[in-house]
Each structure stands twice: as structure tokens, then as C-alpha cells.
N, C-alpha and C positions, 0 to 999 in steps of 0.2 A: 504494500500500500504506500503510495507516494503522494505527498501534499507539498505544494510550493508554499512553505510557511509564511514567508514575507508577503507574498501576493495575497493569499487567502485572508490573513489577519489584517492586511492593509485595506481590504475592501469594507471593513466594518468601522462604523463611527460609534464611539462609546462615550457615555456620560454617567455621572453619579449625581444624584440630587438628594439633599437632606431636608426633611420636613417633619411635620407632626401628623400622625394618623391615629384617630380615636384618642387624642390626648397623650400619645406616647411618641417619643423620638423614633423616626423611621428613616429609612434610606432606600432609594430605588436605583437600580442599575438599568441602563437602557442601551440596547444594541440596535443599529439600523444598517441595512445594506440592500443593494439591488441584486435581483436574480434575473438570469436570462430566460424568463418565461413570462406568461401573462398572469394576471391576478387570479383567474379562475383555476388555473393549473396549480399555482402556489397554494391557494386555499385548499384544494383537494389533497395536495401532498401533506399539508399540516393537519388536516382534520379527518382524513379517511382512515378507518381502522385497518384497512388493508395496506395502505401506503406508509403510515407512520413507522411500522417496524422496519421498512426498507432503508430508512436513514437514521432512525433513533432507537426506539425500544418497542417490544411487543406491548400492546395496550388492550385492556379489557374495560368493559363498562358501557354506559349509555352516553354516546358522544353527541348530546344535544342539550339545549338549555335546561338547567336543573338536574341534569344527569350526573352520575358519579363515574369517575374513571380511575384506573390504576395502571401505572406503568410497571412492567415486570421488574422487581427488585429495586424499585425507585419510588418516586412520589406518586401520590394519588390526590383526589380532591373532588370538588364540585364545580361544574361549569356554571358560571354566574352571569355570563352575557354571551350571546351568539347571534350575529347579524351577517349571514353569508352575503357576499364573499369577502368581506373586508374587516371584520372585527370579532374577536372572542376573548373572554377573560375567564379565569378559574382560580380557585384556591389551590395552593401547592403545599400539600401536607407531607412532611418527611421528618423522620427522627423525632416525633413528638412535637414538632413546631409547625406553625401555619404561616405561610407567606402567600403572595398573590402574584399571578402573571397576567399580563394584558398584551394582546397581540393585535396589531393593525396592519393592513395591507393597502397599498395604493398603486395605481398605474402610473408609470413614469415613462413616457414615450413608448417604446416597444418592450419595456421591462416591467418588473413588479418590485416595489419596495416593501420590505418587511421591517416593522419596528416592534421590538419585544422589550417590555418593561417588567422587571421582577422587583417587587417591593417587599421589604422585611422590616420588622420592628428591630431597632438596635438593642441587642442584648449582648451577653458575654461572647457568643459566637462571632458576632459582627466585630466586636472590639478586638478579638483575637486574630481574625483572618481578613476582615475587610471585604470589599466588593469582589475581589478576585475569586472568593470562594464559590460564588454563583457565576461570576463572569467568565472564568476559564471554562467551566462546564458548558455554558451557552456558546462560547466560541467554538468548542468542539462540535456541538450539535449543529451550528450553522454551517460549519465546514462540511460535515457529513451530508447536510441537506444540499449544498452546492454540488458535491460529488454525485449524489443520486440524481439530481435534476439534469446534470450535464451528461451522464453516462447511462442512466437507467439501471445501473447495477445496485443490487441490494447490499447493505453492509454485512460483512462477515464479522461477527462479534469476536471470534477468536483471533482473527487477523488484526482487528482494531485494537484489541487488548495488547497484543504483542507489539504493535506499532507504538503504543503509548509508552512502552518501556525502551524503545529504540532511541538512538541519538536524535533523529528527526522529531520523534514524539516529545522528547524532553525539551528540545528547542522550542516546539510549539507552546508548551506550558510556560516556559520562561518568557518568551516574547509576549504572549497573551497577558501574563501576570504583570509585566512591565507596562503594558498599555493600560491595564486597570489601575496600576499605581499612579500613573500620570493623570488618569481621569479622577481618581480619588483626591489628589492634590488640587486639581482644578476646581473641585467642589468646595475647597476651603480648608481641607484637613492639613495639619502640620506635616511637612514632607518627611521628617524623620519617623513619625508615627505611621505614615502611609507605607514607607519602605519596610519597616519592621513587620507589618502585617502582610505585605505582599511577599516578602522573603519567606515567611512562614507558609503561606499558601502555595507558592511555587514549589517549595521543598516537598510539601505533601503530594502535589500532583506529579512530581518527578520521582516519587517513591523514595525520597531521601529524608523523610521526616523522622525525628527521634521517636523511639517507642513510647516515651512518656508524654508525647504531645497529643492533644485532643484532635479528633477527626473534624474537618471543616463541616461535614454534614450538609452539603449543598443540595444533594438530590438531583442536580442538573447534569 
């Protein structure tokens, strides 16, 4: 499995936003990028129970408004908004914590723009790992989506797992984590604090985390 790390990660625009949600400090990571397809096809790839496993993970449940879903070995939740073919939102429940995803699609000339926002309440997990904990996972997912849309080939999870431990895979985690550190600093966070958190998250994704360090628990 080969990925042009610099090209793929360079196609994504990333931002971090800090605000209050239900009276609690919260933060949202946002990723946006263009895909070489139309909105209808991108919507189908993102919402079809048959196509989601081809680039992400097997999914079970009722994929419509109010329905519950479960990604194999990963997050589950409830679909809280669904207006085909341009918007859906859902809770993202993983490791005993609930966060929220919001996905929008828009036509842009002959392409389709995807915007994904993942919001979480700022707790110990966020203070330890920062936005890269979910951001690196979503960068991986968006890269897998591009590969699937470009080639039609379904992801082989054993191959993907092996790639993550390869030099190219580790480079992907590092570059993605550095992009998220920069976005974190741009949101107003102290650069030294942002670096400490991004270093910790990159080490986890690269498989180099000390055994006594907590799991980022991103679910993405």
C-alpha cells in the first residue's frame, strides 16, 4: 500500500476552535478537502452500509435519522441530522465518552467538498493529547476515502494495519500530528503546551508510546 504522504495530507485544511457547549469548555477539530467526484457519489460513499466498509470500517445499524449505528471495534452512536445529499450529524460514543460529528458536502465546480467537524468536551483526555488524537485518525480515514474513490479498491485491513507500522505509515502520523499542532497553536493555545500534546499523540500513533501512558481513545 502506497500513499504520497505530503500530497494527501497537503490537500486537507485543518482548524481547531475552542468554545462552550452546554456550559462546558469544548473544542472542535475541522477537516475540509475536495474529492474528484460529485456530491451524490460522495454522499453515497459516506452513508451507504455497503460502501462505508470499503474505505473505513464495517458498520451495523439503522443509517437514517434517529437510527443507531456501530462501527466494528470502534465508535457507535445516534444519527441526529440527515438531509441527503449534503449534511448529516451523529453522536460519536467511544470508550465511555460522547462527542459529536457533523459532516457537510458541497459542489465545487466538477468536484465535491467534504467538511467534517468533530466536537468534544475538554477533559483530561483532551488536555493530555490535544486535537491530534481525533485529527490523525480522521486524516487516515480521509486518505482511505480518496484511495477508494480514485481506484474503487476496497481497503484490506491487514495490509492497512501493516502499513501503519511501516516507515511511510509512521511518516504519515508524524506529518499529520505536526499539522494538528500548528492548527492547535493557531487556535490560541500556548505553543509549548501544543507541542507536548502533539508529541505524545504522534508517539502513540507511531507505536512508540511508553507502556504507562494512557490511550488517546479517539475512536476515529
